[in-house]
C-alpha positions as CSV (number, residue, x, y, z in Angstrom):
1,X,-128.5,205.4,82.3
2,X,-126.2,208.3,83.3
3,X,-126.4,206.7,87.5
4,X,-125.6,203.4,85.6
5,X,-122.3,204.9,83.8
6,X,-121.9,206.7,87.2
7,X,-121.4,203.8,89.1
8,X,-119.0,202.3,86.7
9,X,-117.2,205.0,87.4
10,X,-117.0,204.3,90.9
11,X,-116.2,201.2,90.7
12,X,-113.1,201.5,88.5
13,X,-111.8,203.8,90.9
14,X,-112.6,201.4,93.9
15,X,-110.6,198.7,92.4
16,X,-107.6,201.0,91.4
17,X,-108.1,201.6,95.5
18,X,-107.5,198.2,95.7
19,X,-104.6,198.0,94.0
20,X,-103.0,200.5,94.9
21,X,-103.7,199.1,98.7
22,X,-102.2,195.9,97.7
23,X,-98.9,197.5,95.6
24,X,-98.4,199.5,99.1
25,X,-98.9,196.6,101.1
26,X,-96.1,194.1,99.5
27,X,-94.3,197.6,99.3
28,X,-93.7,196.6,102.6
29,X,-93.0,193.1,102.9
30,X,-90.5,193.9,100.1
31,X,-88.8,196.7,102.2
32,X,-88.3,194.4,105.1
33,X,-86.7,191.6,103.2
34,X,-84.4,193.8,102.0
35,X,-83.7,195.1,105.5
36,X,-83.0,191.4,106.4
37,X,-80.9,190.8,103.5
38,X,-78.5,194.3,103.9
39,X,-78.1,192.4,107.8
40,X,-76.8,189.4,105.3
41,X,-74.7,190.8,103.5
42,X,-71.2,191.2,104.0
43,X,-69.7,194.3,103.7
44,X,-67.4,195.2,101.4
45,X,-65.2,198.5,100.3
46,X,-66.1,199.8,96.5
47,X,-68.2,198.9,94.0
48,X,-71.2,197.0,95.6
49,X,-71.9,193.1,94.8
50,X,-74.2,192.6,91.9
51,X,-75.3,194.2,89.1
52,X,-75.2,198.9,88.3
53,X,-73.0,201.4,86.6
54,X,-70.4,204.6,88.4
55,X,-69.3,207.4,87.0
56,X,-65.8,208.0,85.9
57,X,-64.3,211.0,86.1
58,X,-61.3,210.6,83.1
59,X,-58.6,212.9,84.2
60,X,-55.2,213.3,81.6
61,X,-53.9,216.7,80.7
62,X,-55.5,218.8,82.8
63,X,-58.7,218.1,81.4
64,X,-61.1,215.8,82.5
65,X,-64.4,214.1,81.4
66,X,-66.9,211.8,82.5
67,X,-67.7,208.2,81.5
68,X,-69.9,205.7,82.4
69,X,-69.6,202.9,83.7
70,X,-71.9,199.4,83.7
71,X,-70.5,196.6,85.9
72,X,-70.6,193.6,87.7
73,X,-69.6,192.7,91.0
74,X,-69.1,189.0,92.5
75,X,-70.7,188.6,96.2
76,X,-67.2,188.8,98.7
77,X,-66.0,185.2,98.6
78,X,-62.7,184.5,100.1
79,X,-60.6,185.0,96.9
80,X,-61.0,187.9,95.1
81,X,-62.1,188.4,92.0
82,X,-60.8,189.2,88.2
83,X,-61.1,192.0,86.4
84,X,-62.7,192.1,83.0
85,X,-62.8,194.8,80.8
86,X,-65.0,194.2,78.1
87,X,-65.6,196.8,75.0
88,X,-68.8,197.6,73.1
89,X,-69.3,197.2,69.6
90,X,-70.5,200.1,66.8
91,X,-74.0,200.7,68.7
92,X,-72.0,202.1,72.0
93,X,-74.2,199.7,73.8
94,X,-72.3,199.1,77.1
95,X,-75.4,197.8,79.1
96,X,-76.5,195.3,76.4
97,X,-72.6,193.7,76.5
98,X,-72.9,193.9,80.9
99,X,-75.6,191.8,80.4
100,X,-74.3,189.3,77.7
101,X,-71.6,188.9,80.2
102,X,-72.8,189.1,83.8
103,X,-73.4,185.2,83.7
104,X,-69.9,183.9,82.4
105,X,-68.5,186.9,85.4
106,X,-70.7,185.2,88.1
107,X,-69.3,181.6,86.9
108,X,-65.9,182.6,87.4
109,X,-65.7,184.9,90.1
110,X,-64.6,188.4,87.7
111,X,-65.5,191.7,88.5
112,X,-67.2,193.3,85.1
113,X,-66.3,196.2,84.2
114,X,-67.4,197.8,80.8
115,X,-66.6,201.3,79.6
116,X,-69.4,203.9,78.1
117,X,-67.1,205.3,74.9
118,X,-69.9,207.5,73.8
119,X,-70.5,209.1,70.6
120,X,-70.7,212.8,72.3
121,X,-67.2,212.3,73.8
122,X,-65.4,209.5,71.5
123,X,-67.1,210.7,68.0
124,X,-66.5,208.6,65.1
125,X,-64.4,205.8,65.1
126,X,-61.6,207.1,64.6
127,X,-61.7,208.6,68.6
128,X,-62.8,205.2,69.4
129,X,-61.9,202.0,67.6
130,X,-59.2,203.0,66.1
131,X,-57.4,204.8,69.6
132,X,-57.7,208.8,69.3
133,X,-53.8,208.7,68.5
134,X,-53.7,210.5,65.2
135,X,-55.7,214.1,64.6
136,X,-57.4,214.0,60.6
137,X,-54.4,215.8,59.2
138,X,-51.9,212.8,60.5
139,X,-50.4,214.4,63.2
140,X,-50.0,212.6,66.2
141,X,-52.2,213.1,69.9
142,X,-50.1,212.3,73.4
143,X,-50.8,209.0,74.7
144,X,-53.1,210.1,77.9
145,X,-55.4,211.7,75.0
146,X,-55.6,207.9,73.3
147,X,-59.1,206.4,73.9
148,X,-57.0,202.9,75.4
149,X,-55.5,204.9,77.9
150,X,-58.9,205.1,79.5
151,X,-58.9,201.4,80.5
152,X,-55.3,201.9,82.4
153,X,-56.1,205.1,84.4
154,X,-59.9,203.0,85.2
155,X,-58.0,199.6,86.0
156,X,-56.3,201.8,88.8
157,X,-59.6,204.0,89.5
158,X,-60.9,200.7,90.2
159,X,-58.3,198.6,92.4
160,X,-58.0,201.2,94.4
161,X,-61.6,202.3,95.3
162,X,-61.9,197.9,95.8
163,X,-58.9,198.0,98.2
164,X,-58.0,195.3,95.3
165,X,-54.4,193.7,94.9
166,X,-55.3,192.1,91.6
167,X,-51.8,194.0,89.4
168,X,-53.3,192.3,85.2
169,X,-57.0,192.2,83.9
170,X,-58.5,190.3,80.9
171,X,-59.7,192.7,77.8
172,X,-62.4,191.1,75.8
173,X,-64.0,193.3,72.6
174,X,-66.7,192.5,69.8
175,X,-67.0,194.1,66.7
176,X,-65.9,197.4,66.4
177,X,-64.5,196.0,70.3
178,X,-62.4,194.3,68.5
179,X,-60.7,196.5,66.8
180,X,-60.5,198.3,69.8
181,X,-59.0,195.0,71.3
182,X,-56.1,194.9,68.8
183,X,-54.8,198.2,68.0
184,X,-54.7,198.2,72.0
185,X,-52.5,195.1,71.6
186,X,-50.4,196.4,69.1
187,X,-49.6,199.9,70.5
188,X,-50.1,199.5,74.2
189,X,-47.6,196.9,74.6
190,X,-46.7,198.1,77.9
191,X,-50.3,197.8,79.5
192,X,-51.1,195.8,82.3
193,X,-52.7,193.3,80.3
194,X,-52.9,189.3,80.5
195,X,-55.0,188.1,78.3
196,X,-56.9,189.8,75.2
197,X,-59.4,188.6,72.7
198,X,-60.8,190.2,69.5
199,X,-63.6,188.7,68.3
200,X,-64.8,189.7,64.9
201,X,-63.1,192.7,64.4
202,X,-64.1,194.0,61.1
203,X,-61.0,195.6,59.6
204,X,-57.7,195.6,61.7
205,X,-54.2,197.7,61.4
206,X,-52.3,195.3,59.6
207,X,-48.4,194.5,61.0
208,X,-47.0,195.6,57.9
209,X,-45.0,198.4,57.4
210,X,-45.6,198.9,53.8
211,X,-49.0,199.9,54.1
212,X,-50.3,204.0,55.7
213,X,-52.2,203.6,59.1
214,X,-55.0,203.0,59.7
215,X,-54.2,199.7,58.0
216,X,-50.9,199.1,58.1
217,X,-48.2,200.3,60.5
218,X,-46.4,202.9,57.8
219,X,-44.9,206.1,58.7
220,X,-42.8,204.5,61.9
221,X,-46.3,204.5,63.0
222,X,-45.4,201.6,65.3
223,X,-41.1,200.8,66.3
224,X,-40.2,197.6,65.7
225,X,-39.3,197.4,69.1
226,X,-42.9,197.8,69.6
227,X,-44.1,195.9,67.6
228,X,-41.7,192.7,68.4
229,X,-43.5,193.5,72.1
230,X,-47.1,193.4,70.6
231,X,-46.3,190.3,68.8
232,X,-45.0,188.7,72.3
233,X,-48.5,189.5,73.8
234,X,-51.3,187.1,74.9
235,X,-54.2,188.0,72.0
236,X,-56.8,185.6,70.8
237,X,-58.5,186.6,67.3
238,X,-61.5,185.0,67.2
239,X,-63.7,184.6,64.5
240,X,-67.3,183.3,63.3
241,X,-67.1,181.4,61.0
242,X,-71.0,182.1,59.8
243,X,-69.7,186.1,59.6
244,X,-68.9,186.4,55.3
245,X,-71.9,188.6,54.9
246,X,-69.9,191.6,52.3
247,X,-72.9,193.7,52.9
248,X,-73.5,194.3,55.9
249,X,-74.4,197.8,56.4
250,X,-71.8,198.5,58.8
251,X,-68.8,196.6,57.7
252,X,-66.2,199.0,56.0
253,X,-66.4,198.3,52.4
254,X,-62.7,200.9,51.9
255,X,-60.7,199.9,49.5
256,X,-58.0,199.5,52.1
257,X,-60.5,197.3,53.5
258,X,-61.5,195.4,50.6
259,X,-57.7,194.7,50.4
260,X,-58.2,192.3,53.5
261,X,-60.8,190.4,52.3
262,X,-64.2,190.0,51.3
263,X,-65.9,190.0,55.4
264,X,-64.9,189.3,58.7
265,X,-63.9,186.0,58.7
266,X,-62.0,185.9,55.4
267,X,-60.2,189.8,56.9
268,X,-59.5,188.0,60.6
269,X,-58.1,185.4,58.9
270,X,-55.7,186.8,56.7
271,X,-54.9,189.1,59.5
272,X,-53.7,186.2,61.7
273,X,-51.6,185.0,58.6
274,X,-49.8,188.4,58.5
275,X,-48.9,188.6,62.4
276,X,-47.3,185.4,61.3
277,X,-45.0,186.4,58.5
278,X,-44.3,189.6,60.5
279,X,-43.2,187.4,64.3
280,X,-41.4,185.6,61.4
281,X,-39.5,187.8,59.4
282,X,-38.5,189.3,63.1
283,X,-37.3,186.2,64.8
284,X,-39.4,186.1,67.7
285,X,-41.8,184.2,69.8
286,X,-45.8,185.4,68.0
287,X,-48.2,183.8,71.5
288,X,-51.2,185.2,69.4
289,X,-53.9,182.3,68.7
290,X,-56.7,182.3,65.8
291,X,-59.9,179.5,67.3
292,X,-63.1,180.0,64.7
293,X,-66.6,179.3,66.4
294,X,-68.4,177.0,64.2
295,X,-72.3,178.1,63.5
296,X,-71.9,181.8,64.8
297,X,-71.8,185.1,62.8
298,X,-71.6,188.6,64.2
299,X,-72.9,188.1,67.5
300,X,-71.5,189.1,70.8
301,X,-73.3,186.2,72.8
302,X,-72.6,184.2,70.2
303,X,-69.1,184.5,70.6
304,X,-69.1,184.9,74.9
305,X,-69.1,181.1,75.9
306,X,-66.1,180.2,73.6
307,X,-63.9,183.8,74.7
308,X,-65.0,183.0,78.3
309,X,-63.5,179.1,77.6
310,X,-60.0,181.6,77.2
311,X,-60.0,183.9,79.2
312,X,-60.8,181.6,81.6
313,X,-59.9,177.6,80.5
314,X,-60.5,176.1,83.9
315,X,-63.6,177.5,84.7
316,X,-65.4,178.6,81.8
317,X,-67.7,175.1,81.3
318,X,-67.6,174.3,85.0
319,X,-69.4,170.8,86.4
320,X,-70.8,171.9,89.4
321,X,-73.0,174.9,87.5
322,X,-75.7,174.9,85.3
323,X,-77.8,177.3,83.6
324,X,-80.7,179.0,85.7
325,X,-83.2,180.4,83.9
326,X,-85.8,183.0,85.0
327,X,-87.7,185.6,82.8
328,X,-89.9,184.9,79.6
329,X,-90.1,185.5,76.1
330,X,-90.4,189.3,74.7
331,X,-90.3,191.4,72.0
332,X,-87.3,191.9,71.4
333,X,-86.2,188.0,71.0
334,X,-84.4,188.2,74.2
335,X,-85.0,186.2,77.6
336,X,-86.7,187.3,80.5
337,X,-85.6,188.4,84.1
338,X,-82.5,187.6,84.5
339,X,-81.5,185.6,80.8
340,X,-78.8,183.0,81.1
341,X,-77.4,183.2,84.4
342,X,-74.9,180.9,85.5
343,X,-74.8,179.8,88.9
344,X,-74.2,177.3,91.7
345,X,-77.2,174.9,91.4
346,X,-77.6,174.3,95.1
347,X,-77.9,178.0,96.2
348,X,-81.1,179.6,96.4
349,X,-81.5,181.7,98.9
350,X,-84.6,183.3,100.2
351,X,-83.0,187.0,99.3
352,X,-85.1,189.9,97.5
353,X,-83.2,191.3,94.5
354,X,-84.2,195.1,93.3
355,X,-83.8,195.4,89.8
356,X,-84.1,198.9,87.9
357,X,-82.6,200.7,84.7
358,X,-84.3,198.2,82.2
359,X,-86.9,195.6,81.7
360,X,-89.2,193.8,79.6
361,X,-90.6,197.2,78.6
362,X,-87.2,198.3,77.1
363,X,-85.2,194.9,75.7
364,X,-86.2,192.3,78.5
365,X,-83.2,193.2,80.1
366,X,-83.8,193.5,83.9
367,X,-80.7,194.4,86.0
368,X,-80.4,193.1,89.4
369,X,-79.7,196.0,91.9
370,X,-76.1,196.0,93.6
371,X,-75.9,194.7,96.5
372,X,-77.8,191.3,95.0
373,X,-76.3,187.8,95.0
374,X,-75.4,186.6,91.6
375,X,-77.1,183.3,92.9
376,X,-79.9,184.6,94.9
377,X,-82.9,184.7,92.6
378,X,-85.1,181.2,92.9
379,X,-87.5,181.9,95.0
380,X,-86.6,185.6,95.7
381,X,-89.2,188.9,95.2
382,X,-88.0,191.4,92.4
383,X,-88.9,194.6,92.5
384,X,-88.4,196.6,88.4
385,X,-87.8,199.9,89.4
386,X,-88.6,202.5,86.0
387,X,-91.7,200.4,84.8
388,X,-93.7,199.6,87.8
389,X,-93.4,195.8,87.4
390,X,-93.7,193.5,90.6
391,X,-92.9,189.6,90.5
392,X,-91.7,186.5,92.3
393,X,-88.8,185.1,90.8
394,X,-90.6,181.1,91.0
395,X,-87.8,178.2,89.1
396,X,-87.7,177.7,86.3
397,X,-90.1,180.8,85.7
398,X,-91.2,184.2,86.6
399,X,-94.5,185.2,87.9
400,X,-95.2,188.4,86.9
401,X,-98.0,191.1,88.3
402,X,-98.7,193.7,85.7
403,X,-99.5,197.2,86.9
404,X,-100.0,200.1,85.4
405,X,-97.0,202.8,85.2
406,X,-98.4,205.3,87.1
407,X,-99.8,203.7,90.2
408,X,-96.5,203.9,92.3
409,X,-93.6,206.3,91.7
410,X,-89.8,204.8,90.2
411,X,-87.5,204.6,92.1
412,X,-85.1,207.6,93.2
413,X,-82.0,205.0,92.5
414,X,-82.9,204.4,89.5
């Protein structure tokens, strides 16, 4: 009996050794494919094409802070990519927002930047979504220290790093990010944004000088001249028609917020009407617009397609593109690796893509490594470094080979 147990143990060890050898052989195949890919890939300055992240050293008033930025950069092309900042919500999850918007960015040749306004660097709503403009006692904070000002400095950094001649950017935010965006438009009147979309904000800074900040702009918080400029910038208030839960745990239900409406949809409608009245009373043109999205509640992914149509109306629903989905369901309820991709239907070169940072075991959001063209998925081998998953992308499904996490080390570049 004991000899039998020892034999089974030896057999198990042999099987593990065989599996390890197979993994090493596959790794050699993968690396040689990557070398061929590197020879093919056009060189581009700055951020490498694909999805990744970098740390931006934000310098202001003799101080500095490190801000992690999650990004997607499209493959090099004849046309320089536009730049879009996406602002996350109260959960401070920039990686998910980047993933939700990556397909849209790929379809529209957009450099997507999602800065992490972390709780550590920007504690609470006052330092994040209301701009860090005033101390708790009401004393003003210098503009350079506003959370809004981060975007302007980051824009300069990225355009310089990428040797870009782009002079403007677009801006989108959802939930707390929507709060950030509409206040950015109101208080950063000289910022270099072209279009802004504020989606499903929980409450607003209403352009009413009879209401105290941050719910209004009393006590000279926003000079009339700047308010007139803000009303003339291109802002879309985007609202999900099903975002009507008055008891949402993340919804501000203070008396001042409840005065704006019972729920996010009602508050957004009232905010836009207040802007219309203010523009009429001032005799200025209102360039803000209002759009509602049927069948969508408090969902960034649900709002993103309509937001894309606002930002990129000629490309957002291009007929020569198709949704290419690779992956399989996971226990988070989202698609697998990668999900919701928009890519040219006829482009499927056998190009390897290296995935890292997040994968099935961490919520199903497989991320392509920088340097992997967004369209190069069908028939392409993929390696997921953080959890130790090998697989091949085979249209229309991913056939993964699952190995024990301890069989091979994590990729050092993750």
